[in-house]
N, C-alpha and C positions, 0 to 999 in steps of 0.2 A: 588423470586429468579431471578437473571439476566440471560441472555443468551449472550454468547460471541462466535463469529465465526471468526477464524483467518486463514490466508493462510500459507501453507507449514509447514515443520517440526518445525520451530521456533515458530509456533503458539501455540504449547503445553505450553511452558514456558510463552508466552505472556498471554494466557488465565488464567493460574494459578495465575499470578501476578495480573491481572485485577480483578479476582474474590476475591482475598484477599483484595485488595484495597477497592472494593465495600462493602465487608462484614465488613470492619473496619469503614465504614461510609463515604467513598469517593463517589463523584458523578460519574455518568456514564462517563463523560468526563475525570475525574481524572483517572478512571479505564483504559480507552482506552490509555491515555497518558502514564501511568506508565507501562502498559503491553507492549507497543511498546518500551519503554525505555530499557526493559530487552534485547530485540533483538538488539537495537542500540548499547548497551554496550558490546555485545558478539563479541570478535575479531575473533571467528571461523566462523561467518556468513560473507561471502564475498560480500554480495549484499546490506547491510544495515549498516549505521553508522560506528563506529570504525572497521577498518579492511576491509572496502569496497574496491572493485577494482577501480582503478583510471581511469581518462580520458587519452587521447592520450599523454598528457604532464606530466603524473605522479601525477596529483593532484586529490584528492578525493573530489568530489562535491556531496552534499547531497540535496535531494528534499523530502519534507514532507508536509502533510496537515492534518487538523483535522476539523470535522464539527459537529455541534450540530443540530440535527433534529428538536428540539423544537423552537429555535430562528432563525434558518437558518443562524446563524453566522458561519463563518469559518475563519481559519487562515492557511496560507501557506508560505513556504520558498522555493526558487529555487536557485540552484548553491551555496549553503551554504558551506563554507570552514572552516576547523579548529575548528568546533564546533560539538561535538559528538552527542548531542541530538536534532536533527532537529525537531522532533515532539513537543518537549517542546518549542522550539523557535516559531514554528507555533502556538502553544497554546497561547503563550504570545502575538503574533500578533493579535489573535482573541480577547483576553481579554483586551489588553492595548491600542489598536489603533483603528482608524476608518477604517483602510484598511483591505484588505483580503490577499494580497500577497506582500511579500518583496523578492528581489532577489539580488544575488551577494554581492558586497561590502556593499551595504546598509543593507542587511540582517545580515551580520557579525557585522557591527557597532551597529545595533540595539541589537543583542544578547549580545555583550560585555557590552553595556550600561545597559542592564537588569541583569547583573551579571553572565552571562554564561562565562565559562573559556575557554581559548584557548587550543586546543588539537591537537596533531599530529596524524592524522587519518590513514596515510599510514604505515601499519605494515610491518615488514621485509618480511614475506611471500608474501604479495601483491606487495611489491616493486620488489621482485625477479620475480614474474609473469609478471609484467609490463616490466622489462628488457628483459625477454625472448621473449615477444611479439615484442619489439623494434628490436630484433636481428633476428626475424623470417622472412620468405619470404612472409608471408600472412599478412603483416601489414595493408592492407586495410580492413581486416576482423574485426568483433566485437565479443566480448564474451557476450552472452545473459545472463546476471545476473538476471534471472527472479524470483529469490526468494525474491522479495519484501515482506515486511510484510504489509498486509492489514487486518484491524480488524474492526468488526462490533459489536455493543452492543445494547441490549434492556433491559430496566429496568422494574420493577414491575408496574410502572405507565404508561407503553406504550410509553415511550420516546426512541428514537433511536439516536445513534451517530456513527461516523465512523472516522477512522484514517488510515494513510498510510505513510510509510517511506521507502526510498531506496537510494542507492548510484548510481543507474542507470546503464545504459549500459556501460560496461567496454570498454576502449580504444576509447570512443566516442570523437567527436569534442568538445573542451571545450566550455561551455556555453549551451550545449544541455539540455533541460528541460525534465524531465520524466513526465509521466502521473500522477504519485503519488502526485504531487503538484498541479494538476489542478482539481479544483472542478467540478464534473460532469464527469470527465474522470476516474481517478484512484479511486475516491470515491464520494459518495453522500448520504445524509441522510435527511429524511423528515418524521416528525411524522404522517403525513396524510397517509403514505404508508409503508415506511420501509427504509432500507439502503442497499447499494451495494458497492462492491469494485472489482477492476480488477487487474490482474497481468500478466506479460509476455511482449510481444512486445508493449511497451508504445506508439510508434509512430502510430501504427495501432489503439490502444485503444483510443488515443486522437481523431483520425479522425472520430470516431463514437460516441463520448461522451457516452461511454459504460455504466458507472455506472448510469448516469442520465437516460439513455434509460431504463435500468432495473427497476429503481425505478418508472418511469412513467408507465411502463407496470403493475407493482404491484398496482399502484394507480387506474388503470382501472379494477382491480379485479383479475389479473392473479396471480397464485401461484408463489412463488419465483423460484421454479425449472423450471416451464414453462417459466418464464420471462428470466432466464439465458439462456436457450436454444434458445428462440426466438431472443434474442439480438445477439447471435453468428451466428445464421442462417441468420439473416438480413445482417451481414457482408459478409458472403459467397455468398449470393444472389446478392449482388452488385459487388463483386470482388472475383472470385473463388480462386485466389491466396492466399487469406487470410486463407483459410483452412489449409495451411501448416505452419501457424504462431503459435508460442507458446503463447497461450492466455488462461487464466483461470479466472472465475468470481465466486463470492459468493454473496448471497443475503439473507436478513432476513426481514420479514414483521412484522407489529405491532401486528399480531395475533400469534406470536411465531413460525411461519412456516419459513423454510429456504430452500435454494437450492444452487446448484453449478454446473458448467459445464466446460469442457475443450474442446479445439478446435480439437485436434488430438492425435494420439497415441504417438507422440514424446513428448507430454506434460503430463507426469504422475503427474497430479495435485491432491494434497490431501490437506485437511484442517482439522482444529481442532474445535470441537464443545464443549463448556462448557454449560451444562444444568443440572439442578437438582443435582448439586454437583459433576457431573461426567464430565471428559474431555476425549473425544474420537476422534480418527482420522478416517477420511473417504476419500476414493478416489472419485473424481468427475466423473460423467458419461462423456463419450467421444462422441462428436458429429460426427466426421468424422474418423471412425476407420480404414479406408483403405487408408488414406492419407499417 
């Protein structure tokens, strides 16, 4: 039986789809991709795919990546516009090219050449939210759309994989790249240790190569829970201001052990675990309860 670990409320549907795909004979990578597709196609989720909140110019830009822990191959897309399923384009980059990451117009042209269809991603509710922001007095502020979908999987043969997809920080400067598309930051997978994913303030997550750090701690023998907590503690030790940031991490090792942690009480971080045919939600422990 596989294990799937996914972030936030949308992780419930993602896990269920991934488990169904795997049970029907799909690979672990297939399961991760299809599970994340469910979230990307849900217009009610304002931080991933269709219906994601736009950048400062009203354009929805998507970032996504997928990684196979067996081959260490990965695919990623950054600043993808007008294509709803960024994780599937990332998968195609991994499978069809010698590259790891495509960005901007090049990523769009690649997607269209691969048969992906143009889609209008800015839904009416998100356009209205953007217009309200334009008219507000706090236009320098950002909306932390931290409900990125990060997903980890472990199959019965001990192979791991990871995927991540987001529409990023709302109202951001056009061209800003989220950690979700950066291998080692938003996600990482290695059959020698396990897999990890991060969600929240992507600019901080990038600066610490957070997911890679967690996986390397697991490679040294640390339990996933301890590794998650150690990675966040390392951030705060180097910069105490990070303790106020919304950051959550999940991890899964090749021995079927898992863990998660959140940076502070403002980040009510929960995740979904699919194991032994059951899908259960759990809140992650909080490291800095008094921040």
